[in-house]
All heavy atoms as an XYZ file, in Angstrom:
656
protein
N     -14.377      5.614     19.651
C     -13.731      4.822     18.625
C     -13.165      3.550     19.226
O     -12.774      3.521     20.383
C     -12.573      5.602     17.988
C     -12.984      6.770     17.139
S     -13.718      6.178     15.632
C     -14.264      7.724     14.998
N     -13.075      2.544     18.394
C     -12.539      1.274     18.833
C     -11.035      1.204     18.669
O     -10.367      2.196     18.395
N     -10.527      0.009     18.826
C      -9.097     -0.239     18.675
C      -8.702      0.031     17.228
O      -9.468     -0.224     16.303
C      -8.800     -1.683     19.040
C      -7.345     -2.024     18.970
C      -7.086     -3.446     19.399
C      -5.608     -3.736     19.216
N      -5.264     -5.095     19.549
N      -7.492      0.536     17.029
C      -7.038      0.806     15.668
C      -5.980     -0.210     15.251
O      -5.224     -0.728     16.077
C      -6.486      2.231     15.558
O      -5.382      2.417     16.402
N      -5.950     -0.494     13.963
C      -4.994     -1.411     13.359
C      -4.254     -0.641     12.284
O      -4.884      0.016     11.438
C      -5.711     -2.629     12.756
C      -6.461     -3.408     13.797
C      -7.778     -3.090     14.112
C      -5.843     -4.430     14.493
C      -8.463     -3.788     15.093
C      -6.525     -5.139     15.476
C      -7.832     -4.806     15.770
O      -8.506     -5.500     16.743
N      -2.928     -0.705     12.302
C      -2.097      0.090     11.412
C      -1.319     -0.794     10.446
O      -0.836     -1.856     10.815
C      -1.092      0.887     12.230
C      -1.698      1.967     13.064
C      -2.357      1.820     14.259
C      -1.707      3.363     12.789
N      -2.764      3.035     14.727
C      -2.373      3.998     13.854
C      -1.202      4.143     11.754
C      -2.553      5.379     13.897
C      -1.377      5.516     11.800
C      -2.050      6.115     12.858
N      -1.189     -0.300      9.210
C      -0.340     -0.926      8.203
C       0.601      0.138      7.649
O       0.233      1.314      7.552
C      -1.171     -1.499      7.053
C      -2.122     -2.647      7.366
C      -2.907     -3.038      6.113
C      -1.365     -3.847      7.907
N       1.802     -0.281      7.254
C       2.764      0.623      6.622
C       3.206     -0.027      5.312
O       3.379     -1.255      5.247
C       3.972      0.917      7.561
C       4.749     -0.340      7.904
C       4.889      1.981      6.959
N       3.388      0.791      4.267
C       3.802      0.224      2.985
C       5.282     -0.142      3.027
O       6.018      0.253      3.940
C       3.454      1.140      1.811
C       4.257      2.427      1.770
O       5.049      2.730      2.654
N       4.037      3.215      0.740
N       5.732     -0.921      2.035
C       7.104     -1.431      2.040
C       8.150     -0.323      1.924
O       9.269     -0.479      2.397
C       7.296     -2.453      0.922
O       7.029     -1.859     -0.330
N       7.801      0.807      1.328
C       8.737      1.929      1.192
C       8.752      2.813      2.438
O       9.538      3.745      2.522
C       8.365      2.778     -0.020
C       8.502      2.042     -1.329
C       8.089      2.934     -2.472
C       8.125      2.167     -3.784
N       7.650      2.996     -4.893
N       7.833      2.518      3.379
C       7.693      3.286      4.623
C       7.424      4.771      4.341
O       7.954      5.653      4.989
C       8.920      3.095      5.518
C       9.106      1.637      5.931
C      10.250      1.402      6.858
N      10.110      2.021      8.161
C       9.407      1.533      9.182
N       8.729      0.418      9.038
N       9.366      2.146     10.339
N       6.550      4.994      3.349
C       6.171      6.362      2.998
C       4.708      6.649      3.292
O       4.274      7.793      3.234
C       6.419      6.635      1.498
O       5.680      5.675      0.726
C       7.892      6.543      1.156
N       3.947      5.588      3.583
C       2.506      5.749      3.767
C       2.008      4.759      4.815
O       2.514      3.648      4.911
C       1.800      5.500      2.432
C       0.343      5.823      2.422
C      -0.250      5.649      1.030
O      -0.088      4.577      0.432
O      -0.884      6.597      0.569
N       1.010      5.181      5.584
C       0.359      4.294      6.554
C      -1.143      4.309      6.326
O      -1.676      5.246      5.734
C       0.646      4.713      8.019
C       2.093      4.537      8.367
C       0.159      6.107      8.313
N      -1.780      3.246      6.783
C      -3.239      3.182      6.799
C      -3.653      2.751      8.194
O      -3.058      1.868      8.793
C      -3.773      2.211      5.762
C      -3.486      2.680      4.343
C      -4.470      2.140      3.374
C      -4.152      2.587      1.964
N      -4.694      3.877      1.645
N      -4.695      3.426      8.706
C      -5.241      3.090     10.017
C      -6.676      2.632      9.823
O      -7.477      3.301      9.172
C      -5.197      4.300     10.944
C      -5.864      4.032     12.272
C      -5.650      5.115     13.282
N      -6.064      6.428     12.802
C      -6.018      7.527     13.536
N      -5.548      7.483     14.767
N      -6.411      8.665     13.053
N      -7.006      1.487     10.399
C      -8.346      0.921     10.338
C      -8.941      1.023     11.730
O      -8.370      0.508     12.689
C      -8.282     -0.551      9.919
C      -7.825     -0.769      8.499
C      -6.497     -0.591      8.143
C      -8.726     -1.154      7.526
C      -6.070     -0.792      6.842
C      -8.313     -1.359      6.225
C      -6.984     -1.177      5.874
N     -10.087      1.694     11.839
C     -10.746      1.863     13.132
C     -12.209      1.479     12.986
O     -12.941      2.078     12.195
C     -10.692      3.325     13.616
C      -9.277      3.859     13.588
C     -11.285      3.448     15.010
C      -9.218      5.352     13.815
N     -12.640      0.498     13.773
C     -14.044      0.088     13.729
C     -14.883      1.108     14.478
O     -14.532      1.549     15.560
C     -14.224     -1.285     14.373
C     -15.643     -1.790     14.303
C     -15.764     -3.168     14.897
C     -17.204     -3.616     14.874
N     -17.391     -4.891     15.568
N     -15.995      1.496     13.877
C     -16.941      2.392     14.540
C     -17.671      1.595     15.614
O     -18.293      0.582     15.321
C     -17.932      2.966     13.532
C     -18.946      3.869     14.190
O     -18.644      4.547     15.157
N     -20.153      3.867     13.678
N     -17.584      2.043     16.833
C     -18.197      1.318     17.952
C     -19.637      1.753     18.235
O     -20.317      1.131     19.025
C     -17.345      1.485     19.213
C     -15.973      0.848     19.112
C     -16.016     -0.665     18.952
O     -16.954     -1.311     19.439
O     -15.086     -1.201     18.325
N     -20.090      2.827     17.620
C     -21.462      3.284     17.846
C     -22.427      2.343     17.142
O     -22.261      2.023     15.979
C     -21.653      4.703     17.314
C     -20.864      5.733     18.072
C     -21.136      7.109     17.532
C     -20.326      8.137     18.291
N     -20.506      9.474     17.746
N     -23.416      1.907     17.863
C     -24.425      0.995     17.310
C     -25.680      1.793     16.973
O     -26.281      2.403     17.842
C     -24.788     -0.089     18.318
C     -23.611     -0.896     18.785
C     -23.320     -2.001     17.808
N     -22.248     -2.829     18.349
C     -21.285     -3.322     17.627
N     -21.230     -3.089     16.343
N     -20.354     -4.067     18.175
N     -26.050      1.765     15.714
C     -27.269      2.421     15.275
C     -28.116      1.349     14.602
O     -27.678      0.726     13.636
C     -26.978      3.576     14.293
C     -26.055      4.610     14.952
C     -28.272      4.215     13.813
C     -25.557      5.682     13.996
N     -29.298      1.144     15.098
C     -30.161      0.103     14.573
C     -30.446      0.337     13.090
O     -30.773      1.446     12.665
C     -31.479      0.065     15.349
C     -32.311     -1.157     15.031
C     -33.502     -1.296     15.955
O     -33.395     -0.917     17.137
O     -34.531     -1.789     15.469
N     -30.296     -0.716     12.310
C     -30.575     -0.635     10.888
C     -29.419     -0.126     10.039
O     -29.529     -0.046      8.825
N     -28.298      0.216     10.670
C     -27.133      0.710      9.933
C     -26.043     -0.346     10.012
O     -25.767     -0.890     11.079
C     -26.626      2.052     10.521
C     -25.363      2.513      9.824
C     -27.718      3.099     10.430
N     -25.410     -0.641      8.869
C     -24.379     -1.668      8.846
C     -23.167     -1.249      9.680
O     -22.928     -0.071      9.904
C     -23.952     -1.984      7.408
C     -23.325     -0.824      6.677
C     -21.964     -0.564      6.791
C     -24.090     -0.001      5.862
C     -21.374      0.488      6.118
C     -23.509      1.061      5.182
C     -22.145      1.307      5.314
N     -22.423     -2.256     10.147
C     -21.183     -1.966     10.863
C     -20.173     -1.436      9.853
O     -20.076     -1.940      8.738
C     -20.620     -3.229     11.498
C     -21.386     -3.722     12.700
C     -20.682     -4.895     13.340
O     -20.697     -5.968     12.718
O     -20.132     -4.724     14.432
N     -19.423     -0.428     10.254
C     -18.441      0.100      9.325
C     -17.135      0.447     10.015
O     -17.041      0.501     11.230
C     -18.985      1.299      8.554
C     -19.370      2.505      9.378
C     -18.471      3.542      9.572
C     -20.634      2.613      9.945
C     -18.823      4.661     10.307
C     -20.997      3.724     10.682
C     -20.088      4.745     10.852
O     -20.433      5.847     11.590
N     -16.111      0.625      9.167
C     -14.752      0.883      9.602
C     -14.265      2.141      8.909
O     -14.512      2.337      7.718
C     -13.833     -0.310      9.239
C     -12.374     -0.004      9.525
C     -14.275     -1.559      9.972
N     -13.578      2.986      9.655
C     -12.908      4.133      9.051
C     -11.529      3.665      8.591
O     -10.811      3.001      9.353
C     -12.723      5.264     10.063
C     -14.007      5.881     10.519
C     -14.508      5.597     11.780
C     -14.711      6.743      9.695
C     -15.697      6.167     12.214
C     -15.903      7.308     10.119
C     -16.393      7.022     11.376
N     -11.169      4.004      7.364
C      -9.816      3.742      6.867
C      -9.191      5.100      6.589
O      -9.670      5.845      5.737
C      -9.812      2.886      5.582
C     -10.539      1.569      5.818
C      -8.370      2.651      5.114
C     -10.701      0.722      4.561
N      -8.148      5.401      7.337
C      -7.462      6.680      7.185
C      -6.085      6.436      6.589
O      -5.406      5.472      6.939
C      -7.331      7.372      8.538
C      -8.675      7.667      9.160
C      -8.576      8.286     10.540
O      -7.573      8.061     11.242
O      -9.518      8.993     10.908
N      -5.693      7.313      5.687
C      -4.402      7.220      5.021
C      -3.548      8.403      5.432
O      -4.049      9.523      5.526
C      -4.590      7.230      3.486
O      -5.458      6.150      3.123
C      -3.263      7.088      2.763
N      -2.268      8.139      5.663
C      -1.366      9.217      6.049
C      -0.010      9.077      5.390
O       0.448      7.966      5.115
N       0.620     10.223      5.140
C       1.980     10.248      4.607
C       2.953     10.292      5.769
O       2.730     10.993      6.745
C       2.204     11.495      3.761
C       1.534     11.495      2.431
C       1.941     12.755      1.698
C       1.165     12.932      0.422
N       1.536     14.189     -0.245
N       4.052      9.563      5.622
C       5.107      9.600      6.622
C       6.088     10.688      6.207
O       6.618     10.673      5.101
C       5.823      8.244      6.729
C       4.831      7.174      7.167
C       7.017      8.339      7.678
C       5.383      5.770      7.130
N       6.294     11.626      7.102
C       7.238     12.711      6.845
C       8.380     12.524      7.831
O       8.171     12.543      9.042
C       6.566     14.079      7.031
C       5.402     14.177      6.051
C       7.558     15.210      6.858
C       4.525     15.367      6.218
N       9.572     12.302      7.335
C      10.697     12.026      8.226
C      10.693     10.572      8.636
O      10.289      9.689      7.891
N      11.100     10.306      9.877
C      11.209      8.952     10.384
C       9.906      8.526     11.055
O       9.333      9.285     11.838
C      12.357      8.880     11.399
C      12.713      7.475     11.798
C      13.924      7.437     12.722
O      14.749      8.365     12.681
O      14.005      6.481     13.497
N       9.452      7.315     10.731
C       8.205      6.791     11.279
C       8.243      6.796     12.801
O       9.176      6.294     13.412
C       7.953      5.368     10.773
C       6.663      4.696     11.224
C       5.458      5.458     10.706
C       6.619      3.254     10.753
N       7.252      7.403     13.403
C       7.150      7.452     14.843
C       7.861      8.635     15.486
O       7.640      8.939     16.643
N       8.714      9.304     14.736
C       9.464     10.448     15.274
C       8.819     11.774     14.877
O       8.908     12.749     15.596
C      10.914     10.430     14.767
C      11.659      9.164     15.059
C      12.243      9.174     16.423
C      13.095      7.918     16.600
N      13.457      7.653     17.920
N       8.216     11.798     13.708
C       7.582     13.005     13.176
C       6.079     12.761     13.091
O       5.638     11.634     12.888
C       8.111     13.310     11.769
C       9.608     13.409     11.667
C      10.139     14.734     12.141
O       9.385     15.727     12.083
O      11.300     14.774     12.574
N       5.262     13.811     13.199
C       3.814     13.620     13.035
C       3.469     13.216     11.600
O       4.166     13.594     10.664
C       3.216     14.979     13.383
C       4.342     15.934     13.433
C       5.619     15.168     13.506
N       2.414     12.428     11.475
C       1.931     12.020     10.149
C       1.123     13.139      9.532
O       0.519     13.945     10.233
C       1.032     10.797     10.260
C       1.662      9.531     10.789
C       0.581      8.487     11.003
C       2.714      9.022      9.845
N       1.073     13.151      8.217
C       0.178     14.056      7.510
C      -0.973     13.200      6.992
O      -0.822     12.449      6.026
C       0.900     14.725      6.339
C       0.014     15.652      5.557
C       0.729     16.266      4.358
O       1.921     16.557      4.462
O       0.064     16.413      3.315
N      -2.111     13.253      7.682
C      -3.259     12.445      7.276
C      -3.867     13.074      6.026
O      -4.128     14.273      5.995
C      -4.276     12.342      8.399
C      -3.729     11.668      9.663
S      -2.856     10.111      9.386
C      -4.195      8.964      9.278
N      -4.046     12.270      4.988
C      -4.460     12.791      3.693
C      -5.854     12.376      3.266
O      -6.439     13.012      2.399
C      -3.467     12.346      2.597
O      -3.415     10.913      2.584
C      -2.077     12.906      2.853
N      -6.389     11.291      3.862
C      -7.671     10.790      3.376
C      -8.346      9.958      4.466
O      -7.671      9.302      5.244
C      -7.439      9.932      2.126
C      -8.711      9.542      1.443
O      -9.721     10.240      1.528
N      -8.690      8.418      0.755
N      -9.664      9.985      4.480
C     -10.429      9.154      5.402
C     -11.718      8.734      4.713
O     -12.411      9.577      4.140
C     -10.742      9.927      6.682
O     -11.467      9.120      7.569
N     -12.001      7.442      4.758
C     -13.247      6.922      4.183
C     -13.868      5.961      5.184
O     -13.175      5.412      6.040
C     -13.023      6.197      2.836
C     -12.509      7.142      1.778
C     -12.086      5.022      2.985
N     -15.159      5.745      5.078
C     -15.811      4.724      5.888
C     -16.388      3.683      4.939
O     -16.980      4.019      3.915
C     -16.905      5.321      6.774
O     -17.899      5.937      6.016
N     -16.161      2.417      5.279
C     -16.618      1.313      4.437
C     -17.230      0.231      5.322
O     -16.951      0.150      6.519
C     -15.467      0.707      3.590
C     -14.900      1.729      2.640
C     -14.376      0.136      4.467
N     -18.033     -0.600      4.712
C     -18.615     -1.762      5.369
C     -17.487     -2.619      5.952
O     -16.409     -2.727      5.369
C     -19.422     -2.554      4.328
C     -19.993     -3.822      4.882
O     -21.114     -3.782      5.408
O     -19.305     -4.859      4.792
N     -17.744     -3.234      7.092
C     -16.711     -3.987      7.802
C     -16.134     -5.121      6.950
O     -14.933     -5.389      6.987
C     -17.236     -4.503      9.165
C     -16.083     -4.980     10.025
C     -18.301     -5.563      8.986
C     -16.447     -5.179     11.475
N     -16.957     -5.783      6.159
C     -16.458     -6.872      5.308
C     -15.523     -6.339      4.229
O     -14.500     -6.954      3.932
C     -17.619     -7.657      4.692
C     -18.404     -8.454      5.701
C     -17.547     -9.444      6.498
O     -16.652    -10.088      5.923
O     -17.788     -9.557      7.717
N     -15.851     -5.201      3.632
C     -14.980     -4.589      2.629
C     -13.662     -4.160      3.267
O     -12.589     -4.342      2.690
C     -15.664     -3.393      1.961
C     -14.833     -2.653      0.913
C     -14.361     -3.590     -0.195
C     -15.630     -1.491      0.341
N     -13.712     -3.632      4.479
C     -12.495     -3.226      5.190
C     -11.581     -4.430      5.410
O     -10.360     -4.326      5.238
C     -12.848     -2.572      6.517
N     -12.155     -5.559      5.749
C     -11.355     -6.784      5.937
C     -10.684     -7.198      4.637
O      -9.516     -7.598      4.617
C     -12.224     -7.912      6.471
C     -12.620     -7.731      7.914
C     -13.484     -8.872      8.418
N     -13.814     -8.673      9.812
C     -15.002     -8.915     10.342
N     -15.988     -9.381      9.589
N     -15.212     -8.706     11.626
N     -11.426     -7.115      3.539
C     -10.862     -7.459      2.224
C      -9.713     -6.521      1.865
O      -8.676     -6.962      1.363
C     -11.946     -7.408      1.153
C     -12.967     -8.507      1.257
C     -14.094     -8.353      0.247
O     -13.872     -7.731     -0.821
O     -15.203     -8.841      0.528
N      -9.901     -5.233      2.088
C      -8.854     -4.247      1.786
C      -7.615     -4.520      2.633
O      -6.482     -4.504      2.125
C      -9.376     -2.805      2.016
C     -10.453     -2.481      0.984
C      -8.241     -1.792      1.974
C     -11.237     -1.197      1.276
N      -7.808     -4.789      3.914
C      -6.701     -5.068      4.827
C      -5.899     -6.279      4.335
O      -4.672     -6.230      4.223
C      -7.264     -5.313      6.223
C      -6.242     -5.409      7.322
C      -5.811     -4.271      8.003
C      -5.727     -6.638      7.722
C      -4.893     -4.355      9.037
C      -4.804     -6.732      8.755
C      -4.391     -5.588      9.399
O      -3.483     -5.679     10.415
N      -6.594     -7.366      4.001
C      -5.923     -8.580      3.515
C      -5.208     -8.323      2.185
O      -4.099     -8.812      1.970
C      -6.944     -9.709      3.348
C      -7.442    -10.272      4.651
C      -8.502    -11.338      4.404
C      -9.129    -11.798      5.706
N     -10.226    -12.742      5.474
N      -5.832     -7.552      1.292
C      -5.217     -7.254      0.000
C      -3.936     -6.451      0.183
O      -2.923     -6.728     -0.458
C      -6.191     -6.494     -0.902
C      -5.623     -6.235     -2.292
C      -6.643     -5.723     -3.290
N      -7.801     -5.079     -2.733
C      -7.974     -3.755     -2.662
N      -7.048     -2.943     -3.100
N      -9.076     -3.248     -2.158
N      -3.972     -5.471      1.080
C      -2.772     -4.671      1.333
C      -1.647     -5.541      1.894
O      -0.489     -5.398      1.476
C      -3.089     -3.516      2.281
C      -3.950     -2.396      1.687
C      -4.404     -1.433      2.784
C      -3.215     -1.646      0.592
N      -1.964     -6.454      2.806
C      -0.941     -7.355      3.339
C      -0.340     -8.204      2.222
O       0.878     -8.411      2.171
C      -1.525     -8.262      4.425
C      -1.817     -7.599      5.772
C      -2.557     -8.570      6.685
C      -0.542     -7.098      6.430
N      -1.173     -8.671      1.295
C      -0.669     -9.497      0.190
C       0.178     -8.686     -0.790
O       0.971     -9.238     -1.545
C      -1.827    -10.172     -0.558
O      -2.529     -9.243     -1.358
N       0.035     -7.352     -0.760
C       0.802     -6.472     -1.639
C       2.082     -5.959     -0.983
O       2.749     -5.083     -1.512
C      -0.052     -5.282     -2.079
C      -1.204     -5.664     -2.967
C      -2.134     -4.492     -3.251
O      -2.014     -3.420     -2.678
N      -3.078     -4.707     -4.146
N       2.411     -6.487      0.197
C       3.661     -6.118      0.836
C       3.551     -5.132      1.991
O       4.562     -4.775      2.593
N       2.346     -4.663      2.291
C       2.176     -3.803      3.459
C       2.403     -4.660      4.692
O       2.160     -5.868      4.683
C       0.775     -3.201      3.479
C       0.552     -2.143      2.453
C       0.539     -2.300      1.100
C       0.289     -0.759      2.682
N       0.290     -1.113      0.484
C       0.130     -0.139      1.428
C       0.177      0.011      3.833
C      -0.133      1.210      1.295
C      -0.094      1.366      3.699
C      -0.239      1.950      2.446
N       2.878     -4.026      5.784
C       3.154     -4.752      7.014
C       2.423     -4.125      8.187
O       2.203     -2.921      8.214
C       4.655     -4.744      7.299
C       5.407     -5.658      6.336
C       6.884     -5.534      6.508
N       7.268     -4.407      5.626
C       8.298     -3.623      5.821
N       9.065     -3.774      6.852
N       8.563     -2.663      4.974
N       2.106     -4.964      9.159
C       1.485     -4.467     10.382
C       2.525     -3.644     11.131
O       3.710     -3.957     11.100
C       1.016     -5.629     11.270
C      -0.059     -6.469     10.632
C      -0.398     -7.649     11.516
C      -1.355     -8.579     10.797
N      -1.665     -9.766     11.612
N       2.062     -2.582     11.778
C       2.947     -1.757     12.579
C       2.210     -1.294     13.820
O       0.975     -1.375     13.880
C       3.496     -0.559     11.763
O       4.498      0.109     12.518
C       2.394      0.417     11.376
N       2.954     -0.823     14.785
C       2.357     -0.271     15.990
C       1.713      1.068     15.682
O       2.026      1.704     14.675
C       3.430     -0.081     17.061
C       4.087     -1.371     17.516
C       3.116     -2.340     18.166
O       2.268     -1.887     18.967
O       3.198     -3.542     17.868
N       0.851      1.512     16.564
C       0.204      2.821     16.413
C       1.273      3.897     16.301
O       2.241      3.912     17.048
C      -0.689      3.094     17.610
C      -1.434      4.388     17.516
C      -2.416      4.581     18.659
O      -2.883      3.578     19.217
O      -2.700      5.730     18.979
N       1.094      4.793     15.332
C       2.056      5.899     15.143
C       1.385      7.226     15.293
O       0.205      7.359     15.159
C       2.775      5.806     13.782
C       3.710      4.630     13.779
C       1.805      5.711     12.630
């Protein structure tokens, strides 16, 4: 897996992790895994409860990332 990028919502109740798939398969588009997790307790102190994972085309992942930032989500360190 590649480097991960994390976002946290403004209420600090949910996170999203974006991870680019580094495996190259000829004829297959580049894609990113987007994982969603619930924050239980204090961010970084308690384990996350990962609730969902999807893979999307890299361009769609970029659009989703930008849209979330415009909706008040903030960048955060890996949790």
